[in-house]
C-alpha positions as CSV (number, residue, x, y, z in Angstrom):
1,M,-153.0,52.4,74.1
2,T,-156.3,54.1,73.5
3,E,-158.9,53.0,71.0
4,E,-158.1,56.1,68.9
5,E,-154.4,55.2,68.9
6,Q,-155.2,51.6,67.9
7,E,-157.2,52.9,64.9
8,L,-154.2,55.0,63.9
9,V,-151.9,52.0,64.1
10,Y,-154.3,50.0,61.9
11,F,-154.5,52.9,59.3
12,W,-150.7,53.6,59.1
13,D,-149.7,49.9,59.1
14,G,-152.1,49.4,56.2
15,F,-150.8,52.5,54.3
16,A,-147.1,52.1,55.1
17,E,-145.9,50.3,52.0
18,E,-147.8,52.6,49.7
19,Y,-146.6,55.6,51.6
20,E,-143.0,54.4,51.2
21,E,-143.5,53.9,47.5
22,I,-144.8,57.5,47.2
23,Q,-141.7,58.8,49.0
24,Q,-139.4,56.8,46.8
25,E,-141.1,58.1,43.6
26,S,-140.9,61.7,44.6
27,P,-138.7,63.6,42.0
28,F,-137.8,66.3,44.5
29,P,-134.6,66.1,46.7
30,I,-136.5,67.4,49.7
31,A,-134.6,65.7,52.5
32,Q,-131.3,66.4,50.9
33,E,-131.9,70.2,50.5
34,L,-133.3,70.4,54.1
35,G,-130.2,68.6,55.4
36,K,-127.9,71.0,53.6
37,F,-129.7,73.9,55.1
38,L,-129.6,72.6,58.6
39,V,-125.8,72.1,58.3
40,Q,-125.5,75.6,56.9
41,E,-127.4,77.0,59.9
42,K,-125.3,74.9,62.3
43,I,-128.3,73.1,63.6
44,L,-126.7,69.9,62.4
45,P,-124.5,68.1,63.4
46,C,-125.8,67.5,66.9
47,Q,-125.5,65.0,69.7
48,T,-129.2,63.9,70.0
49,L,-132.1,64.2,67.7
50,L,-135.7,63.1,68.0
51,D,-137.5,62.5,64.7
52,I,-141.1,62.3,66.0
53,A,-143.8,60.8,63.7
54,G,-140.7,59.8,61.7
55,G,-142.7,57.3,59.6
56,S,-140.6,55.1,57.2
57,G,-137.5,57.2,57.7
58,R,-137.5,59.6,54.8
59,Y,-135.2,62.1,56.7
60,L,-133.3,59.4,58.6
61,S,-131.4,58.5,55.4
62,V,-129.9,62.0,55.1
63,F,-129.7,63.2,58.8
64,Q,-128.3,60.1,60.6
65,D,-124.6,60.8,59.6
66,Q,-124.9,64.2,61.3
67,V,-126.3,62.9,64.6
68,K,-124.5,61.0,67.3
69,K,-127.7,59.5,68.7
70,Y,-130.8,59.5,66.5
71,T,-134.2,58.5,67.8
72,L,-137.0,57.8,65.4
73,A,-140.4,57.5,67.1
74,D,-143.6,56.4,65.4
75,I,-146.9,54.8,66.4
76,S,-146.9,52.3,63.5
77,P,-144.8,49.1,63.7
78,K,-144.9,48.7,59.9
79,M,-143.5,52.2,59.4
80,L,-140.7,51.5,61.9
81,E,-139.9,48.2,60.0
82,L,-139.4,50.2,56.8
83,A,-137.4,52.8,58.6
84,R,-135.0,50.2,60.0
85,E,-134.0,49.3,56.5
86,K,-132.4,52.8,56.2
87,R,-130.3,52.5,59.3
88,K,-126.6,52.7,58.6
89,S,-125.2,52.0,62.1
90,G,-126.0,51.3,65.7
91,H,-126.5,54.9,66.8
92,V,-130.2,54.9,65.6
93,D,-133.0,53.9,68.0
94,F,-136.5,53.1,66.9
95,L,-139.4,53.6,69.3
96,R,-143.0,52.5,68.8
97,I,-144.8,55.2,70.7
98,S,-147.5,57.8,70.2
99,Q,-146.7,61.5,70.3
100,E,-148.7,62.0,73.5
101,A,-146.8,59.2,75.2
102,M,-143.4,60.5,74.0
103,I,-144.2,63.9,75.4
104,K,-145.0,62.4,78.8
105,T,-141.6,60.8,79.0
106,N,-140.2,64.4,79.3
107,K,-137.0,63.1,77.8
108,K,-134.8,65.8,76.3
109,F,-133.1,66.0,72.9
110,Q,-130.8,68.7,71.5
111,V,-133.0,68.8,68.3
112,V,-136.6,67.8,68.0
113,F,-137.7,67.3,64.3
114,S,-141.1,66.6,62.9
115,A,-142.1,66.5,59.2
116,M,-145.7,66.4,57.9
117,N,-146.9,65.3,61.3
118,P,-150.7,64.6,61.2
119,A,-150.8,64.6,65.0
120,L,-149.8,68.3,65.1
121,N,-153.4,69.2,64.3
122,R,-153.6,72.0,66.9
123,P,-151.0,74.8,67.2
124,E,-150.9,74.4,70.9
125,K,-149.3,71.0,70.5
126,L,-146.1,72.8,69.3
127,K,-145.4,73.9,72.8
128,E,-145.4,70.3,74.0
129,L,-142.8,69.4,71.4
130,W,-140.4,72.3,71.9
131,Q,-140.4,71.5,75.6
132,L,-138.6,68.2,74.7
133,S,-135.8,70.2,73.0
134,Q,-132.6,71.6,74.5
135,K,-131.6,73.6,71.4
136,W,-133.9,73.5,68.4
137,C,-137.5,72.4,67.5
138,L,-138.0,71.9,63.8
139,I,-141.4,71.7,62.1
140,F,-141.4,70.9,58.4
141,R,-144.5,70.8,56.2
142,L,-145.8,71.2,52.6
143,V,-147.5,74.6,52.2
144,K,-148.1,74.6,48.4
145,D,-148.7,72.0,45.8
146,E,-149.9,73.3,42.4
147,D,-149.7,72.5,38.8
148,S,-150.9,74.1,35.6
149,L,-153.3,71.4,34.2
150,F,-155.1,69.9,37.2
151,S,-155.0,72.4,40.1
152,P,-157.2,75.0,38.3
153,Y,-160.1,72.6,38.5
154,N,-159.5,71.2,41.9
155,Q,-162.3,72.5,44.2
156,E,-161.0,70.8,47.3
157,V,-158.2,72.5,49.2
158,N,-156.2,70.4,51.6
159,P,-156.7,72.1,55.0
160,E,-153.3,70.9,56.2
161,L,-151.6,73.3,53.8
162,K,-152.7,76.1,56.2
163,W,-151.4,74.5,59.3
164,M,-148.0,76.3,59.1
165,A,-149.7,79.7,59.1
166,D,-151.7,78.6,62.2
167,Y,-148.4,77.5,63.9
168,K,-146.8,80.9,63.1
169,N,-149.8,82.8,64.5
170,F,-149.6,80.8,67.7
171,L,-145.9,81.3,68.1
172,Q,-146.3,85.1,67.7
173,K,-149.1,85.1,70.3
174,E,-146.8,83.1,72.6
175,K,-144.0,85.6,71.9
176,Q,-141.9,82.7,71.1
177,E,-138.9,83.4,68.8
178,F,-138.8,81.4,65.6
179,F,-137.4,81.5,62.1
180,V,-138.8,80.4,58.7
181,Q,-137.2,79.0,55.6
182,Q,-139.0,77.9,52.4
183,F,-137.9,75.3,49.9
184,T,-139.3,75.4,46.4
185,F,-139.2,72.6,43.9
186,E,-140.4,72.5,40.3
187,K,-140.7,70.0,37.5
188,T,-142.2,69.8,34.0
189,E,-143.9,66.7,32.6
190,M,-145.8,65.9,29.5
191,I,-149.4,64.9,29.9
192,S,-151.4,63.2,27.1
193,K,-154.8,64.3,26.0
194,A,-156.1,60.8,26.7
195,F,-154.9,60.8,30.3
196,F,-156.4,64.3,30.9
197,H,-159.7,63.1,29.4
198,A,-159.7,60.0,31.6
199,Y,-158.9,62.0,34.7
200,F,-161.8,64.4,34.3
201,E,-164.4,62.5,32.4
202,D,-166.4,61.5,35.6
203,E,-166.1,65.0,37.2
204,C,-167.6,67.3,34.6
205,S,-169.9,67.5,31.7
206,K,-168.8,66.4,28.2
207,R,-169.1,70.0,27.0
208,E,-166.9,71.3,29.9
209,L,-164.3,68.6,29.3
210,E,-164.1,69.4,25.7
211,R,-163.6,73.1,26.6
212,R,-160.8,72.2,28.9
213,I,-159.1,69.9,26.4
214,N,-159.3,72.6,23.7
215,E,-157.9,75.2,26.0
216,H,-154.9,73.2,27.1
217,F,-154.2,70.9,24.2
218,G,-155.8,72.4,21.1
219,V,-154.9,70.0,18.2
220,Q,-151.8,68.6,20.1
221,E,-151.8,65.2,21.8
222,L,-149.4,66.3,24.5
223,C,-149.3,69.3,26.8
224,K,-146.7,70.4,29.3
225,N,-147.7,70.4,33.0
226,Y,-145.8,72.7,35.3
227,H,-145.7,71.4,38.8
228,K,-144.5,73.4,41.8
229,V,-144.3,72.4,45.5
230,V,-143.2,74.6,48.4
231,Y,-142.1,73.2,51.8
232,E,-141.7,75.4,54.8
233,L,-139.4,74.9,57.8
234,I,-140.2,76.6,61.1
235,Y,-137.2,76.4,63.4
236,I,-137.6,77.4,67.0
237,P,-134.6,78.1,69.3
238,C,-135.2,76.3,72.6
239,D,-131.9,77.0,74.5
240,K,-133.1,80.1,76.5
């Protein structure tokens, strides 16, 4: 294992439990809706599936009943430990392995699936993944995360939200056939004026904060926050 890979293990092991809590607290049925779509498109059920960078098994919980032999690969032992708790039967294997090492095995799976994979930081890496697949290569990522109260003032844009656009441009240049499906989820929650004040008080002037509060809350103590997230699936046929 390289020094860079050891640093990744250290980071993800340390973040694993918090990451799992975040997944559990999500109000959106992301894995369930994706699973329904894959069955609808007859991508699932399948004989073999590789869930690469599978983390704590968010999609394992939904997909495993549709797969005869499910392989979840991740570089973090702690993530794999959490994923094992979601295993329902003996047809699920867990591999502690980096993406690069997995690709070098040249092992084939009917379906290769990867969600929110931080190691796919260059579009060219897609080609390495789809070469492991006999039928379908599935890439799933968040492409939009916006709300009505906080996003308008967020100056930082997550560069990973643009990765899917980069992937599609690469696939088009490679003349590789692919399909796209988006999944949109929305929720509304009430935010208190006190919470809004505490969130922004260190980020802007007192005058600006008062302006924002007046704009959104007026004389009310609570305000509705509309939250919208969009996930995108790129599914690449690999059986040609």
